[in-house]
KOLGU-608485 format. One record per residue (C-alpha): x, y, z; residue number from 1; chain. Coordinates in Angstrom, 3 decimals, always signed. Layout:
residues N
         X         Y         Z  num  cadena
         X         Y         Z  NUM       A
...
***
This chain:
residues 498
         X         Y         Z  num  cadena
  +115.045  +101.570   +76.581    1       A
  +112.586   +99.531   +74.530    2       A
  +113.066   +95.784   +74.206    3       A
  +114.929   +94.655   +71.094    4       A
  +115.549   +91.427   +69.254    5       A
  +117.611   +89.359   +69.932    6       A
  +118.527   +90.755   +73.346    7       A
  +117.032   +89.537   +76.596    8       A
  +113.440   +89.323   +75.327    9       A
  +114.447   +86.950   +72.537   10       A
  +116.433   +84.882   +74.995   11       A
  +113.249   +84.500   +77.012   12       A
  +111.191   +83.682   +73.938   13       A
  +113.578   +81.005   +72.738   14       A
  +113.309   +79.108   +76.000   15       A
  +109.598   +79.616   +76.580   16       A
  +108.393   +78.905   +73.040   17       A
  +110.369   +75.700   +72.909   18       A
  +108.506   +74.444   +75.946   19       A
  +105.035   +75.633   +75.026   20       A
  +104.736   +76.254   +71.325   21       A
  +107.084   +73.472   +70.308   22       A
  +108.461   +75.582   +67.517   23       A
  +111.352   +77.631   +68.814   24       A
  +115.009   +76.749   +68.822   25       A
  +118.444   +78.289   +69.299   26       A
  +119.352   +78.222   +65.598   27       A
  +120.157   +81.722   +64.318   28       A
  +122.003   +80.758   +61.150   29       A
  +121.450   +82.831   +58.064   30       A
  +119.181   +81.409   +55.393   31       A
  +119.245   +83.928   +52.566   32       A
  +117.524   +83.033   +49.331   33       A
  +115.294   +84.807   +46.852   34       A
  +112.843   +85.363   +49.690   35       A
  +113.652   +88.371   +51.895   36       A
  +113.251   +86.175   +54.977   37       A
  +116.294   +86.070   +57.196   38       A
  +117.234   +83.840   +60.081   39       A
  +119.474   +86.401   +61.625   40       A
  +120.452   +88.365   +64.629   41       A
  +117.424   +90.598   +64.682   42       A
  +117.064   +94.284   +64.068   43       A
  +119.795   +96.813   +64.647   44       A
  +119.756   +99.637   +67.140   45       A
  +118.815  +102.356   +64.693   46       A
  +116.864  +105.317   +66.013   47       A
  +114.333  +107.697   +64.610   48       A
  +110.640  +107.939   +64.075   49       A
  +110.975  +106.939   +60.465   50       A
  +110.388  +110.208   +58.667   51       A
  +112.362  +110.249   +55.456   52       A
  +113.986  +113.185   +53.798   53       A
  +111.969  +113.754   +50.661   54       A
  +109.928  +111.370   +48.561   55       A
  +111.448  +108.322   +46.912   56       A
  +110.188  +107.501   +43.453   57       A
  +109.156  +103.836   +43.542   58       A
  +105.942  +101.874   +43.939   59       A
  +106.338  +100.836   +47.588   60       A
  +102.943   +99.966   +49.044   61       A
  +101.702   +98.340   +45.844   62       A
  +100.100   +94.871   +46.160   63       A
  +102.297   +92.090   +44.826   64       A
  +102.444   +88.338   +44.340   65       A
  +104.479   +86.403   +46.888   66       A
  +107.234   +84.393   +45.239   67       A
  +107.731   +86.480   +42.147   68       A
  +107.280   +90.051   +43.322   69       A
  +107.100   +91.022   +39.675   70       A
  +104.914   +93.993   +40.476   71       A
  +107.591   +95.655   +42.630   72       A
  +110.122   +98.164   +41.344   73       A
  +113.810   +97.357   +41.496   74       A
  +115.188   +97.461   +45.020   75       A
  +111.867   +96.600   +46.683   76       A
  +110.820   +93.279   +48.207   77       A
  +107.428   +91.592   +48.168   78       A
  +106.402   +90.385   +51.606   79       A
  +103.331   +89.726   +53.704   80       A
  +103.189   +90.947   +57.281   81       A
  +100.617   +88.228   +58.034   82       A
  +102.488   +85.445   +56.182   83       A
   +99.897   +85.223   +53.423   84       A
  +101.228   +82.636   +50.935   85       A
   +99.911   +84.433   +47.878   86       A
   +99.459   +88.164   +48.341   87       A
  +101.901   +90.688   +49.758   88       A
  +102.966   +94.309   +49.551   89       A
  +105.968   +95.908   +47.897   90       A
  +108.173   +97.237   +50.701   91       A
  +111.364   +99.292   +50.705   92       A
  +114.271   +97.793   +52.725   93       A
  +115.774  +100.133   +55.305   94       A
  +118.625   +97.946   +56.542   95       A
  +121.079   +95.487   +55.020   96       A
  +121.919   +91.874   +55.820   97       A
  +125.421   +90.500   +55.334   98       A
  +126.398   +86.964   +54.351   99       A
  +126.520   +85.908   +58.007  100       A
  +122.976   +87.040   +58.652  101       A
  +123.880   +90.148   +60.604  102       A
  +121.403   +92.993   +60.179  103       A
  +122.722   +96.535   +60.015  104       A
  +121.354   +99.475   +61.975  105       A
  +118.102  +100.978   +60.743  106       A
  +118.291  +103.691   +58.139  107       A
  +115.057  +105.656   +58.721  108       A
  +115.998  +108.120   +55.990  109       A
  +114.902  +105.446   +53.520  110       A
  +111.337  +105.782   +54.795  111       A
  +108.721  +108.398   +53.986  112       A
  +106.703  +110.551   +56.359  113       A
  +104.453  +108.406   +58.548  114       A
  +106.650  +105.337   +58.096  115       A
  +109.342  +103.765   +60.250  116       A
  +111.924  +101.038   +59.792  117       A
  +110.480   +97.791   +61.151  118       A
  +111.287   +94.084   +61.138  119       A
  +108.462   +91.540   +60.957  120       A
  +109.270   +88.340   +62.881  121       A
  +107.529   +85.012   +63.392  122       A
  +108.258   +81.581   +64.839  123       A
  +109.568   +79.009   +62.364  124       A
  +110.700   +75.404   +62.699  125       A
  +114.191   +76.421   +63.782  126       A
  +113.399   +79.432   +65.907  127       A
  +112.681   +83.076   +65.363  128       A
  +112.770   +84.232   +61.788  129       A
  +112.353   +87.678   +60.297  130       A
  +112.118   +89.617   +57.083  131       A
  +114.814   +92.121   +56.321  132       A
  +113.722   +95.412   +57.981  133       A
  +111.490   +97.458   +55.688  134       A
  +109.654  +100.770   +55.745  135       A
  +106.101  +100.345   +57.013  136       A
  +103.427  +102.729   +58.289  137       A
  +103.901  +103.429   +61.978  138       A
  +100.779  +102.543   +63.986  139       A
   +99.446  +105.530   +65.917  140       A
   +96.374  +104.088   +67.674  141       A
   +96.346  +102.287   +71.013  142       A
   +95.314   +98.603   +70.787  143       A
   +95.549   +98.703   +66.985  144       A
   +97.326   +95.849   +65.142  145       A
  +101.045   +96.264   +64.511  146       A
  +103.330   +93.872   +62.677  147       A
  +106.818   +94.069   +64.187  148       A
  +106.933   +92.305   +67.562  149       A
  +108.949   +94.346   +70.112  150       A
  +110.260   +96.689   +67.435  151       A
  +110.588  +100.113   +69.083  152       A
  +109.534  +101.864   +65.878  153       A
  +106.382   +99.868   +65.158  154       A
  +104.115  +102.022   +67.350  155       A
  +104.028  +105.751   +68.029  156       A
  +103.968  +107.470   +71.411  157       A
  +106.408  +105.027   +72.964  158       A
  +103.958  +102.115   +72.877  159       A
  +105.080   +98.497   +72.779  160       A
  +104.213   +96.254   +69.836  161       A
  +103.416   +93.255   +72.002  162       A
  +102.036   +89.777   +71.517  163       A
   +98.302   +89.251   +72.100  164       A
   +97.653   +86.026   +70.154  165       A
   +99.565   +83.181   +68.533  166       A
   +98.019   +81.959   +65.290  167       A
   +98.834   +79.300   +62.725  168       A
  +100.347   +80.728   +59.557  169       A
   +97.774   +80.891   +56.733  170       A
  +100.130   +79.121   +54.329  171       A
   +99.527   +75.760   +56.002  172       A
  +103.101   +75.474   +57.248  173       A
  +104.161   +74.913   +60.838  174       A
  +105.132   +78.577   +61.163  175       A
  +103.399   +80.554   +63.889  176       A
  +102.173   +84.072   +63.270  177       A
  +102.653   +86.468   +66.172  178       A
   +99.545   +88.657   +66.316  179       A
  +100.650   +91.898   +67.935  180       A
   +99.043   +95.209   +68.938  181       A
  +100.258   +98.549   +70.235  182       A
  +100.024   +98.576   +74.016  183       A
  +100.798  +101.127   +76.704  184       A
  +103.360   +99.198   +78.718  185       A
  +104.484   +99.225   +82.349  186       A
  +106.876   +97.334   +84.661  187       A
  +104.658   +94.455   +85.814  188       A
  +104.650   +93.969   +89.577  189       A
  +106.725   +97.048   +90.424  190       A
  +105.459   +98.978   +93.430  191       A
  +105.116  +102.107   +91.307  192       A
  +103.949  +100.333   +88.152  193       A
  +100.659  +102.231   +87.945  194       A
  +102.604  +105.495   +87.693  195       A
  +103.586  +104.401   +84.177  196       A
   +99.927  +104.270   +83.178  197       A
   +97.222  +106.844   +82.627  198       A
   +95.042  +108.270   +85.366  199       A
   +92.867  +105.589   +86.944  200       A
   +94.558  +102.754   +85.060  201       A
   +96.364   +99.703   +86.428  202       A
   +99.425   +97.788   +85.290  203       A
   +98.019   +94.342   +84.504  204       A
   +99.359   +91.000   +83.375  205       A
   +98.995   +90.192   +79.659  206       A
   +97.912   +86.695   +78.676  207       A
  +101.128   +86.157   +76.718  208       A
  +104.357   +87.362   +78.293  209       A
  +107.531   +87.222   +76.251  210       A
  +109.173   +90.602   +76.722  211       A
  +111.465   +91.418   +79.629  212       A
  +111.241   +94.951   +80.952  213       A
  +114.390   +94.753   +83.098  214       A
  +116.588   +92.374   +85.076  215       A
  +117.424   +92.530   +88.753  216       A
  +121.037   +93.441   +89.248  217       A
  +123.442   +91.581   +91.487  218       A
  +127.089   +92.187   +92.423  219       A
  +128.300   +91.072   +88.989  220       A
  +125.409   +91.888   +86.666  221       A
  +122.078   +90.159   +86.087  222       A
  +121.184   +88.278   +89.261  223       A
  +121.166   +84.492   +88.827  224       A
  +118.471   +82.469   +90.573  225       A
  +117.557   +78.860   +91.325  226       A
  +114.548   +78.079   +89.141  227       A
  +113.604   +74.948   +91.077  228       A
  +113.724   +76.782   +94.385  229       A
  +111.892   +79.884   +93.209  230       A
  +109.070   +77.958   +91.561  231       A
  +108.881   +75.282   +94.233  232       A
  +108.048   +77.411   +97.241  233       A
  +111.575   +77.570   +98.645  234       A
  +113.505   +80.788   +99.404  235       A
  +114.173   +82.822   +96.259  236       A
  +116.638   +85.687   +95.743  237       A
  +114.340   +87.546   +93.323  238       A
  +112.647   +90.688   +94.610  239       A
  +109.012   +89.650   +94.302  240       A
  +107.817   +92.915   +95.858  241       A
  +109.126   +94.738   +92.768  242       A
  +107.875   +92.187   +90.273  243       A
  +111.082   +90.231   +89.682  244       A
  +110.701   +86.498   +89.178  245       A
  +113.057   +83.688   +88.253  246       A
  +112.885   +83.137   +84.487  247       A
  +114.815   +80.690   +82.314  248       A
  +116.845   +82.572   +79.697  249       A
  +119.338   +81.188   +77.217  250       A
  +122.017   +82.599   +79.510  251       A
  +120.561   +80.695   +82.485  252       A
  +117.910   +81.422   +85.105  253       A
  +117.856   +85.114   +86.012  254       A
  +115.693   +87.411   +88.142  255       A
  +113.728   +89.426   +85.597  256       A
  +110.660   +91.608   +85.405  257       A
  +108.237   +91.342   +82.504  258       A
  +106.280   +94.003   +80.717  259       A
  +102.708   +94.579   +81.786  260       A
   +99.963   +96.396   +79.928  261       A
   +98.148   +99.466   +81.170  262       A
   +94.387   +99.349   +81.254  263       A
   +91.127  +100.068   +82.987  264       A
   +90.804   +98.130   +86.268  265       A
   +88.484   +95.123   +86.378  266       A
   +87.441   +93.656   +89.720  267       A
   +87.867   +90.004   +90.609  268       A
   +85.026   +87.605   +89.921  269       A
   +82.766   +86.841   +92.876  270       A
   +82.014   +83.351   +94.118  271       A
   +78.473   +83.492   +92.756  272       A
   +79.715   +84.646   +89.351  273       A
   +82.273   +81.851   +89.243  274       A
   +79.582   +79.313   +90.146  275       A
   +77.424   +80.626   +87.308  276       A
   +80.404   +80.885   +84.928  277       A
   +79.267   +84.333   +83.932  278       A
   +80.357   +87.817   +84.889  279       A
   +78.767   +91.106   +83.829  280       A
   +80.536   +93.223   +81.198  281       A
   +82.081   +95.531   +83.805  282       A
   +83.763   +92.528   +85.443  283       A
   +85.070   +91.058   +82.181  284       A
   +88.779   +91.374   +81.451  285       A
   +89.984   +91.632   +77.860  286       A
   +93.389   +92.658   +76.572  287       A
   +93.453   +91.372   +73.007  288       A
   +91.897   +94.356   +71.275  289       A
   +90.919   +96.423   +74.321  290       A
   +92.659   +97.318   +77.583  291       A
   +90.615   +95.937   +80.495  292       A
   +93.057   +94.473   +83.004  293       A
   +92.658   +92.865   +86.425  294       A
   +92.708   +95.293   +89.338  295       A
   +95.734   +94.551   +91.531  296       A
   +95.966   +97.900   +93.334  297       A
   +95.044   +96.448   +96.738  298       A
   +98.317   +94.501   +96.716  299       A
  +100.718   +97.203   +95.540  300       A
  +103.870   +97.347   +97.635  301       A
  +103.202   +94.078   +99.491  302       A
  +106.250   +91.893  +100.054  303       A
  +104.374   +88.765   +98.942  304       A
  +101.402   +89.845   +96.820  305       A
   +99.051   +87.357   +95.175  306       A
   +99.357   +86.913   +91.433  307       A
   +96.576   +88.529   +89.419  308       A
   +95.399   +86.813   +86.256  309       A
   +92.697   +87.124   +83.619  310       A
   +91.535   +83.572   +82.898  311       A
   +90.105   +83.544   +79.397  312       A
   +87.057   +81.709   +78.157  313       A
   +85.290   +81.136   +81.483  314       A
   +82.103   +83.074   +80.688  315       A
   +80.492   +79.895   +79.415  316       A
   +76.933   +81.048   +79.967  317       A
   +77.224   +84.624   +78.762  318       A
   +74.699   +85.719   +76.151  319       A
   +77.485   +85.577   +73.595  320       A
   +80.423   +83.311   +74.432  321       A
   +83.747   +85.052   +73.924  322       A
   +86.911   +82.930   +74.308  323       A
   +89.130   +86.029   +74.329  324       A
   +87.463   +87.603   +77.385  325       A
   +87.724   +86.280   +80.909  326       A
   +87.403   +86.521   +84.674  327       A
   +89.900   +88.074   +87.063  328       A
   +91.414   +86.160   +89.985  329       A
   +94.029   +87.077   +92.578  330       A
   +95.838   +83.813   +93.230  331       A
   +97.159   +83.343   +96.764  332       A
   +98.065   +79.660   +96.567  333       A
   +99.074   +77.212   +93.885  334       A
  +101.136   +74.058   +94.309  335       A
  +103.962   +73.177   +91.964  336       A
  +102.457   +70.282   +90.037  337       A
  +101.806   +68.888   +86.566  338       A
   +98.434   +70.579   +86.156  339       A
   +98.042   +69.674   +82.487  340       A
   +99.105   +66.014   +82.813  341       A
  +101.846   +66.308   +80.181  342       A
  +104.543   +64.820   +82.424  343       A
  +106.366   +68.135   +82.579  344       A
  +106.119   +71.077   +84.969  345       A
  +106.328   +74.323   +83.013  346       A
  +106.709   +77.216   +85.422  347       A
  +106.773   +80.271   +83.168  348       A
  +103.726   +82.524   +83.330  349       A
  +102.218   +83.981   +80.207  350       A
  +101.438   +80.989   +78.000  351       A
   +98.103   +79.785   +79.337  352       A
   +99.669   +76.909   +81.282  353       A
   +98.349   +76.065   +84.747  354       A
   +94.944   +76.743   +86.318  355       A
   +95.291   +80.510   +85.891  356       A
   +97.760   +80.757   +83.000  357       A
  +100.509   +81.562   +85.497  358       A
  +102.535   +78.429   +84.864  359       A
  +102.659   +75.305   +86.980  360       A
  +105.053   +76.545   +89.646  361       A
  +104.380   +77.377   +93.257  362       A
  +102.420   +80.568   +93.991  363       A
  +102.102   +81.919   +97.498  364       A
  +100.723   +85.339   +98.287  365       A
   +99.072   +87.282  +101.074  366       A
   +95.581   +88.639  +100.480  367       A
   +94.564   +92.181  +101.382  368       A
   +92.918   +93.175  +104.655  369       A
   +89.383   +91.810  +104.806  370       A
   +90.215   +88.931  +102.469  371       A
   +91.070   +85.279  +102.943  372       A
   +92.715   +82.718  +100.700  373       A
   +89.625   +80.801   +99.619  374       A
   +90.252   +77.219   +98.482  375       A
   +86.594   +76.391   +98.001  376       A
   +86.383   +79.096   +95.350  377       A
   +89.725   +78.098   +93.855  378       A
   +88.540   +74.514   +93.502  379       A
   +85.915   +75.683   +91.018  380       A
   +88.675   +76.778   +88.646  381       A
   +90.634   +73.518   +88.712  382       A
   +91.470   +70.619   +91.020  383       A
   +94.351   +68.190   +90.401  384       A
   +93.506   +64.853   +91.996  385       A
   +96.106   +62.456   +93.317  386       A
   +96.870   +60.015   +90.472  387       A
   +96.679   +57.183   +93.025  388       A
   +93.181   +58.345   +94.022  389       A
   +94.010   +58.385   +97.700  390       A
   +90.820   +58.760   +99.708  391       A
   +90.201   +61.045  +102.672  392       A
   +87.354   +62.045  +104.993  393       A
   +86.167   +65.542  +104.210  394       A
   +84.714   +66.036  +107.663  395       A
   +88.171   +65.505  +109.126  396       A
   +89.967   +67.681  +106.588  397       A
   +88.483   +71.129  +105.852  398       A
   +89.476   +72.178  +102.364  399       A
   +91.284   +75.218  +103.733  400       A
   +93.872   +72.968  +105.401  401       A
   +96.260   +70.367  +104.075  402       A
   +94.975   +66.904  +104.915  403       A
   +97.222   +64.621  +107.025  404       A
   +95.746   +61.587  +105.271  405       A
   +96.898   +62.882  +101.884  406       A
  +100.288   +63.233  +100.225  407       A
  +102.176   +66.384  +101.196  408       A
  +100.492   +69.583  +100.035  409       A
   +97.198   +67.969   +99.115  410       A
   +93.751   +68.725  +100.501  411       A
   +90.561   +66.726  +100.699  412       A
   +88.004   +67.413   +97.985  413       A
   +84.887   +65.262   +97.648  414       A
   +86.585   +62.435   +99.533  415       A
   +89.752   +62.345   +97.431  416       A
   +93.180   +63.909   +97.919  417       A
   +93.974   +66.712   +95.498  418       A
   +95.992   +69.830   +94.881  419       A
   +93.605   +72.757   +95.236  420       A
   +94.458   +76.386   +94.359  421       A
   +93.353   +79.322   +96.466  422       A
   +92.167   +82.778   +95.431  423       A
   +91.644   +85.926   +97.463  424       A
   +88.009   +86.487   +98.399  425       A
   +86.073   +88.494  +101.023  426       A
   +86.478   +87.040  +104.500  427       A
   +83.443   +85.181  +105.934  428       A
   +81.153   +87.171  +108.178  429       A
   +81.536   +86.749  +111.907  430       A
   +79.668   +83.778  +113.326  431       A
   +80.294   +81.389  +110.493  432       A
   +81.940   +78.044  +110.985  433       A
   +82.523   +74.887  +109.045  434       A
   +80.237   +71.940  +108.536  435       A
   +78.379   +69.754  +106.150  436       A
   +74.983   +70.265  +104.680  437       A
   +72.736   +70.674  +101.758  438       A
   +72.223   +74.154  +100.454  439       A
   +74.059   +77.313  +101.040  440       A
   +74.287   +79.621  +103.968  441       A
   +75.236   +79.401  +107.591  442       A
   +74.858   +76.096  +109.245  443       A
   +74.426   +72.610  +108.104  444       A
   +71.161   +71.790  +106.505  445       A
   +68.897   +72.559  +103.657  446       A
   +68.571   +76.255  +104.239  447       A
   +70.037   +79.023  +102.192  448       A
   +71.588   +82.171  +103.516  449       A
   +73.060   +85.301  +102.156  450       A
   +76.155   +87.124  +103.173  451       A
   +79.537   +88.259  +102.254  452       A
   +82.094   +85.523  +102.318  453       A
   +82.357   +81.953  +101.375  454       A
   +81.906   +78.789  +103.296  455       A
   +83.547   +75.488  +103.280  456       A
   +82.026   +72.115  +103.696  457       A
   +80.563   +69.152  +101.971  458       A
   +77.194   +68.340  +100.567  459       A
   +75.202   +69.697   +97.732  460       A
   +76.169   +73.199   +98.523  461       A
   +78.600   +75.161  +100.532  462       A
   +77.969   +76.248  +104.052  463       A
   +79.705   +77.091  +107.232  464       A
   +78.786   +76.258  +110.772  465       A
   +77.112   +73.384  +112.473  466       A
   +73.558   +73.132  +113.610  467       A
   +70.491   +75.036  +112.784  468       A
   +70.784   +78.579  +111.616  469       A
   +69.248   +81.337  +109.717  470       A
   +71.229   +83.894  +107.774  471       A
   +70.229   +87.020  +106.086  472       A
   +72.212   +89.746  +104.394  473       A
   +73.323   +91.269  +101.174  474       A
   +75.483   +89.998   +98.422  475       A
   +75.980   +86.808   +96.611  476       A
   +73.666   +84.476   +98.476  477       A
   +70.716   +82.851   +96.886  478       A
   +68.069   +84.021   +99.297  479       A
   +66.878   +83.587  +102.818  480       A
   +66.089   +80.319  +104.349  481       A
   +66.158   +78.109  +107.331  482       A
   +67.765   +74.767  +107.509  483       A
   +67.995   +71.980  +109.938  484       A
   +71.460   +70.673  +110.409  485       A
   +72.894   +67.369  +111.334  486       A
   +75.425   +68.842  +113.690  487       A
   +75.399   +70.051  +117.188  488       A
   +74.276   +73.391  +118.497  489       A
   +72.405   +76.264  +117.070  490       A
   +73.624   +79.516  +115.677  491       A
   +72.347   +82.683  +114.194  492       A
   +74.281   +85.349  +112.403  493       A
   +74.186   +87.947  +109.743  494       A
   +76.545   +88.108  +106.855  495       A
   +77.005   +87.269  +103.287  496       A
   +77.789   +83.730  +102.447  497       A
   +77.266   +81.101   +99.915  498       A
***
């Protein structure tokens, strides 16, 4: 069954928007005036694709002036789906609102062929607000703009009218316009999620996540969970292997699974691409007006998978900078911390909070065979230094390990204690170790080597191993080279490394 307002998805929105957007609230009181806007209980459970029985003789669809609506025939309302303060469209209501703000079930017979009964909603000062449901053209194209967030009749073919952007209302008010598009949806994180998508597609994580696909059931209904425990790395009752996570709803914290979007798989960014802050088009994720989602198939069915995320706006040096496209990462480690320095830890994914937009809670996942949890690579996304600037000795504390000289959970980065995230990356080639040096490759020194994998160490580059070494191979390295190290011993090896 498709998500509806104000059921569980709205409960999630009310909590999450209040924390992030600063504009939501629990108020659902009616506010009826000459404007068709309603602070009410949301849309009814009416069914139907919106095909009316015969034509209705009025001028619905005619442009009109917001405020007066003088151009509209009797019985129609003048509204703007994009909250334009001046210009709107004459629309035919297809539901009624009583004095208490309760909206009746849809009456699709009021709509003409190609239309459906839809309710446009947005975020106002006191919470979610919405126009009275009206007849509007049903959107039939994938990724095309729709105007009725989560309304099951907004899109054809069973698609979800889901949030892709949050924009300021054009009228200069504090209202927030929910920019939505028709998306092929799927149960995010479920072991069989890809089965809900087309051939060759994956079920990926949208940037914004407000809609709940389902809740995990316990002995007496929706399973309650401990939000602090689940987001702090302690045992959690939610079935992570099937995509359920602990989410704060107005009814309390519950184990719930969010909607994902189906799309073409996009591989994770490589270490070299992250260092250059540029990925090629085939490795660029974009879900706003396309459907290119991060490839998480290697982790399907794992009991503790990493969290996949498309981090927007990181292609700083692309030929044309695009803030709505990004790089894919599979996050295997993130500490619960105040990553944005706002003196609050917001744990809900899907609002751009945290290093990867996955919230500021704890993330712990196991990488696939042939991968390691790479903290050196993760440090290039974000590092959260100890506010007391506790110092440490990098040579004594490899970045892949927590440092005993630092506060609990912190690692040593450039001589200071810090929280450092980890992302899944190809495992280093055999024969690589850890050490300090200038340059990149195997060994400590000024040489450069190529190989598959990533090193850890200090200096002007990243390298693994001590001593003198030469490395040669394929992949993300910057070339061949020899270097003299400051350490002990000599070593040679082949592999890919940075």
